[in-house]
VMD Tcl script that builds the backbone (N, CA, C; Angstrom):
set m [mol new atoms 168]
animate dup $m
set s [atomselect $m all]
$s set {name element resname resid chain x y z} {
  {N N MET 1 A 12.976 -8.909 -4.201}
  {CA C MET 1 A 11.616 -8.422 -4.334}
  {C C MET 1 A 11.631 -7.204 -5.251}
  {N N SER 2 A 10.730 -7.179 -6.158}
  {CA C SER 2 A 10.635 -6.073 -7.110}
  {C C SER 2 A 9.905 -4.897 -6.475}
  {N N THR 3 A 10.350 -3.692 -6.820}
  {CA C THR 3 A 9.653 -2.506 -6.318}
  {C C THR 3 A 8.829 -1.855 -7.416}
  {N N THR 4 A 8.661 -2.540 -8.541}
  {CA C THR 4 A 7.856 -1.979 -9.615}
  {C C THR 4 A 6.382 -2.098 -9.267}
  {N N VAL 5 A 5.614 -1.164 -9.777}
  {CA C VAL 5 A 4.176 -1.149 -9.533}
  {C C VAL 5 A 3.485 -1.604 -10.805}
  {N N GLU 6 A 2.557 -2.514 -10.633}
  {CA C GLU 6 A 1.799 -2.970 -11.792}
  {C C GLU 6 A 1.017 -1.795 -12.341}
  {N N SER 7 A 1.004 -1.672 -13.666}
  {CA C SER 7 A 0.245 -0.581 -14.257}
  {C C SER 7 A -1.241 -0.826 -14.059}
  {N N LEU 8 A -1.941 0.237 -13.738}
  {CA C LEU 8 A -3.379 0.190 -13.525}
  {C C LEU 8 A -3.775 -0.868 -12.489}
  {N N SER 9 A -3.546 -0.555 -11.258}
  {CA C SER 9 A -3.887 -1.448 -10.161}
  {C C SER 9 A -5.369 -1.809 -10.234}
  {N N GLU 10 A -5.662 -3.054 -9.950}
  {CA C GLU 10 A -7.044 -3.504 -9.953}
  {C C GLU 10 A -7.685 -3.296 -8.583}
  {N N ARG 11 A -6.877 -2.942 -7.599}
  {CA C ARG 11 A -7.403 -2.723 -6.256}
  {C C ARG 11 A -7.612 -1.230 -6.023}
  {N N SER 12 A -8.580 -0.921 -5.185}
  {CA C SER 12 A -8.836 0.480 -4.867}
  {C C SER 12 A -7.803 0.975 -3.861}
  {N N ALA 13 A -7.678 2.285 -3.769}
  {CA C ALA 13 A -6.772 2.885 -2.799}
  {C C ALA 13 A -7.164 2.464 -1.386}
  {N N ALA 14 A -8.452 2.347 -1.122}
  {CA C ALA 14 A -8.926 1.949 0.210}
  {C C ALA 14 A -8.457 0.534 0.549}
  {N N GLU 15 A -8.506 -0.374 -0.411}
  {CA C GLU 15 A -8.051 -1.745 -0.168}
  {C C GLU 15 A -6.555 -1.783 0.128}
  {N N ILE 16 A -5.800 -1.029 -0.632}
  {CA C ILE 16 A -4.351 -0.994 -0.452}
  {C C ILE 16 A -4.028 -0.328 0.885}
  {N N ASN 17 A -4.747 0.733 1.224}
  {CA C ASN 17 A -4.540 1.418 2.495}
  {C C ASN 17 A -4.770 0.466 3.661}
  {N N GLU 18 A -5.782 -0.363 3.563}
  {CA C GLU 18 A -6.044 -1.323 4.636}
  {C C GLU 18 A -4.888 -2.316 4.754}
  {N N GLU 19 A -4.309 -2.716 3.640}
  {CA C GLU 19 A -3.159 -3.619 3.685}
  {C C GLU 19 A -1.953 -2.930 4.327}
  {N N ILE 20 A -1.772 -1.644 4.037}
  {CA C ILE 20 A -0.691 -0.870 4.662}
  {C C ILE 20 A -0.908 -0.807 6.170}
  {N N ARG 21 A -2.122 -0.533 6.591}
  {CA C ARG 21 A -2.426 -0.465 8.026}
  {C C ARG 21 A -2.179 -1.814 8.699}
  {N N ALA 22 A -2.564 -2.897 8.045}
  {CA C ALA 22 A -2.349 -4.234 8.600}
  {C C ALA 22 A -0.856 -4.535 8.731}
  {N N LEU 23 A -0.077 -4.098 7.758}
  {CA C LEU 23 A 1.375 -4.289 7.816}
  {C C LEU 23 A 1.944 -3.592 9.052}
  {N N TRP 24 A 1.523 -2.354 9.304}
  {CA C TRP 24 A 2.008 -1.620 10.475}
  {C C TRP 24 A 1.561 -2.296 11.767}
  {N N ARG 25 A 0.319 -2.802 11.801}
  {CA C ARG 25 A -0.160 -3.495 13.009}
  {C C ARG 25 A 0.665 -4.745 13.274}
  {N N ARG 26 A 0.916 -5.528 12.225}
  {CA C ARG 26 A 1.710 -6.759 12.376}
  {C C ARG 26 A 3.127 -6.461 12.838}
  {N N SER 27 A 3.676 -5.341 12.393}
  {CA C SER 27 A 5.072 -5.024 12.684}
  {C C SER 27 A 5.266 -4.481 14.094}
  {N N GLY 28 A 4.202 -4.056 14.734}
  {CA C GLY 28 A 4.326 -3.454 16.051}
  {C C GLY 28 A 4.915 -2.058 15.997}
  {N N GLY 29 A 4.903 -1.448 14.829}
  {CA C GLY 29 A 5.375 -0.070 14.692}
  {C C GLY 29 A 6.804 0.073 14.198}
  {N N THR 30 A 7.516 -1.041 14.040}
  {CA C THR 30 A 8.878 -1.000 13.521}
  {C C THR 30 A 8.991 -1.999 12.374}
  {N N LEU 31 A 9.265 -1.486 11.178}
  {CA C LEU 31 A 9.335 -2.347 10.003}
  {C C LEU 31 A 10.728 -2.937 9.828}
  {N N SER 32 A 10.772 -4.236 9.508}
  {CA C SER 32 A 12.031 -4.884 9.141}
  {C C SER 32 A 12.395 -4.436 7.730}
  {N N VAL 33 A 13.557 -4.829 7.258}
  {CA C VAL 33 A 13.972 -4.474 5.902}
  {C C VAL 33 A 12.965 -5.011 4.890}
  {N N GLU 34 A 12.541 -6.256 5.064}
  {CA C GLU 34 A 11.577 -6.862 4.139}
  {C C GLU 34 A 10.234 -6.149 4.205}
  {N N GLN 35 A 9.798 -5.810 5.407}
  {CA C GLN 35 A 8.528 -5.108 5.564}
  {C C GLN 35 A 8.607 -3.700 4.978}
  {N N ARG 36 A 9.760 -3.062 5.106}
  {CA C ARG 36 A 9.941 -1.722 4.534}
  {C C ARG 36 A 9.821 -1.782 3.011}
  {N N GLU 37 A 10.389 -2.827 2.415}
  {CA C GLU 37 A 10.277 -2.998 0.958}
  {C C GLU 37 A 8.823 -3.202 0.559}
  {N N GLU 38 A 8.093 -4.021 1.342}
  {CA C GLU 38 A 6.673 -4.237 1.069}
  {C C GLU 38 A 5.896 -2.933 1.220}
  {N N TYR 39 A 6.207 -2.166 2.258}
  {CA C TYR 39 A 5.552 -0.881 2.490}
  {C C TYR 39 A 5.773 0.059 1.307}
  {N N GLN 40 A 7.002 0.147 0.831}
  {CA C GLN 40 A 7.302 1.017 -0.305}
  {C C GLN 40 A 6.525 0.595 -1.543}
  {N N ARG 41 A 6.440 -0.709 -1.783}
  {CA C ARG 41 A 5.677 -1.217 -2.922}
  {C C ARG 41 A 4.200 -0.863 -2.782}
  {N N LEU 42 A 3.673 -1.039 -1.579}
  {CA C LEU 42 A 2.262 -0.734 -1.345}
  {C C LEU 42 A 1.964 0.749 -1.513}
  {N N VAL 43 A 2.860 1.617 -1.034}
  {CA C VAL 43 A 2.644 3.058 -1.173}
  {C C VAL 43 A 2.631 3.451 -2.646}
  {N N LEU 44 A 3.539 2.879 -3.434}
  {CA C LEU 44 A 3.545 3.175 -4.870}
  {C C LEU 44 A 2.270 2.669 -5.539}
  {N N GLU 45 A 1.824 1.478 -5.133}
  {CA C GLU 45 A 0.578 0.926 -5.688}
  {C C GLU 45 A -0.603 1.807 -5.278}
  {N N TRP 46 A -0.603 2.251 -4.006}
  {CA C TRP 46 A -1.676 3.123 -3.515}
  {C C TRP 46 A -1.738 4.422 -4.327}
  {N N ALA 47 A -0.571 5.004 -4.596}
  {CA C ALA 47 A -0.523 6.264 -5.342}
  {C C ALA 47 A -1.077 6.105 -6.756}
  {N N ALA 48 A -0.908 4.927 -7.346}
  {CA C ALA 48 A -1.361 4.677 -8.709}
  {C C ALA 48 A -2.805 4.181 -8.773}
  {N N ALA 49 A -3.370 3.820 -7.623}
  {CA C ALA 49 A -4.712 3.225 -7.581}
  {C C ALA 49 A -5.790 4.295 -7.722}
  {N N PRO 50 A -6.974 3.868 -8.189}
  {CA C PRO 50 A -8.098 4.811 -8.258}
  {C C PRO 50 A -8.542 5.200 -6.854}
  {N N HIS 51 A -8.699 6.508 -6.627}
  {CA C HIS 51 A -9.129 7.044 -5.346}
  {C C HIS 51 A -10.571 7.512 -5.481}
  {N N SER 52 A -11.406 7.120 -4.532}
  {CA C SER 52 A -12.790 7.589 -4.564}
  {C C SER 52 A -12.829 9.003 -4.003}
  {N N VAL 53 A -13.745 9.781 -4.509}
  {CA C VAL 53 A -13.904 11.156 -4.065}
  {C C VAL 53 A -15.164 11.212 -3.194}
  {N N ALA 54 A -15.002 11.640 -1.950}
  {CA C ALA 54 A -16.130 11.724 -1.022}
  {C C ALA 54 A -16.959 12.970 -1.338}
  {N N ALA 55 A -18.259 12.814 -1.272}
  {CA C ALA 55 A -19.152 13.959 -1.497}
  {C C ALA 55 A -19.132 14.864 -0.271}
  {N N ALA 56 A -19.176 16.148 -0.514}
  {CA C ALA 56 A -19.128 17.108 0.606}
  {C C ALA 56 A -20.489 17.305 1.200}
}
mol reanalyze $m
mol bondsrecalc $m
mol representation Tube
mol addrep $m
């Protein structure tokens, strides 16, 4: 599995965050090696994704 992040993610940070949360729910709180790799990929994608700014 590649750990590279696609340049300019087409998904929002919120969408990726929801996928990260779903991964943790499915895992029961303990990630397997494969799930850890997926988590790392998702975190990198999340960091590169456009983040919405909430109005104060």
